[in-house]
C-alpha positions, 0 to 999 in steps of 0.5 A: 500500500502506498503512503498516498492511499491512507486517509484515516489512522488509529494510534495505540498499542499492538500487543501479544494477547493471552486470553481466557474467554467467558466460556473457557477458551484459551488463546495464547500469544495472538496478535492483539492491541487496541490500535489493531482492533480499532483499525479493523473496526475502521477497515469495515468502512474504508480501505484507507487505514494506517496504524501508528504504534511502537513495538520491540525488536522481538515483535514477530515480523510475520505479524507486520507482514500480515497487517500489510497483506490485510490492507493496512499502512504500517509506516507508522509502526516503529520497531524499536532496536531493543526487545520489549514485553508487550504481553496482555492478559485478559480473563472474562468471567462473563461477557460483561466482566473482564479482569486483567491481573493475576493470570495464575489464578485464572489459568488454575481455575480452568485447569490450564498451565500458566504460560511462562511469559506470564509468570511475573505479569502485573498489568498491560497498563502499568505506568499509564498515569505517569505525568512526567515520562513516556513508557518505552512503547507509548506513542509520542508526537515524534512517532507521527509520520509526515504522511499524517498530513494527508489524513482526515480522521484519527482515533487515539486508543487507550494509552499513556496520559502523556500520549493523550495530552500531546498527540491530539495537538500534534494531529491538529498541527498536521491538519487532521480534521477529526480526532477522537479519543478513548481514555485509559482506565488508569487515569479515569480516576478522581485524582485526575480531575484537573488533568482530564479536561486537558485531554478532552478539550478540543476533541471531536469525540470523547469515548469512555466506557460506562465503567470508566465514567463512573470511576472518574466521577465516584463517589458523586453518583451522577447518572449517565447523562449528567456524566456525559454533559460534564465531559462535554463541558470540558470542551469536546463536541460529542461524548459517547459512553460505551455500555457494552451489551446495552449499547451506547449513550450519545451526547451532542454538546453543541446541539444539546441532544442525546440518543441511545443506540442499542447493541446489534444482537450478535452472537457473542463468542469473544468480546475482546476488542469490542470497544476498540472496534466500535471506536474504529467504526465510529471515527470513520463514520463521523468523518465520512458523514459528520453525523454523530448517530450515523457514526455510532451506528457504524461503530456498533456494527463494527463491534458486532462482527468483532465479538462473533469470533476471536482474533484481532483480524477476525472481523475483516472476513465480514462480507460488505453486503452483510455489514450494510445490512446490519447497519440498515437493520440497527438504524430504526432502533435509535432512540432520542432521549 
């Protein structure tokens, strides 16, 4: 793929996933990461997607080749000269409840040997609240290739606090028209009350999960719309609060309008990456249509394909006709609140 052929970009992590699904299936050392899942969600609506990320020298070269073959521009993936551990562990206790610590107890629970690479595992999000330095594989403004100047839309996946405070400004300097961001659960805490508006201000859309929103506002007990409006007051155009199987709550700050969109009734096999895939479909939809509801519908459809299988690239096998059919089927379910 030539540089001139990508119009949208996702920025975030590329990981090696170790996952236990809610029904006990095990996936070890497979391609994952929020930059990939969001890129795949976007890829269902356009073939012009680039990825910006950082990986270590030990990152499998065949995975980079696979991304290129799948149609992604990988010019923005920086392979560092030294190795880095990019393992991520998830265990799903149900389709809605995920834990990402203490892998030994969860592999013991299902009677599966603990992979050696997880012996000292703590969490894939360690260090994301650091206010002073970037972690080694955290994206930074200097990682953006010059070709980003040709991009019209960008989505920033969960990452370091410093990445989220610096990357949006650099994207705007490049002339990127639409910028959306999904926060890190690590800094969605009351202790970041002063810092969060720095991230949210100037975004086209801020896209936290309901769990993250509740965590940030605790112990206030605000309802979903009060939380959305407060995020909007921080200076972004749109707020989308992801609610898993319950769909999404959407707040248009400028128009003072709100909607709820239910999740598409897909058959759930593995919910890994569903939120990231939603964000990928959403930001492309927002840039293409300028309509917050149409954008959220596209995000919901991207997520519906991701959860029906396992693996970051699974949804790429979706037939274009089926993608559009699901979009048309979900649209009548939109409710203005």
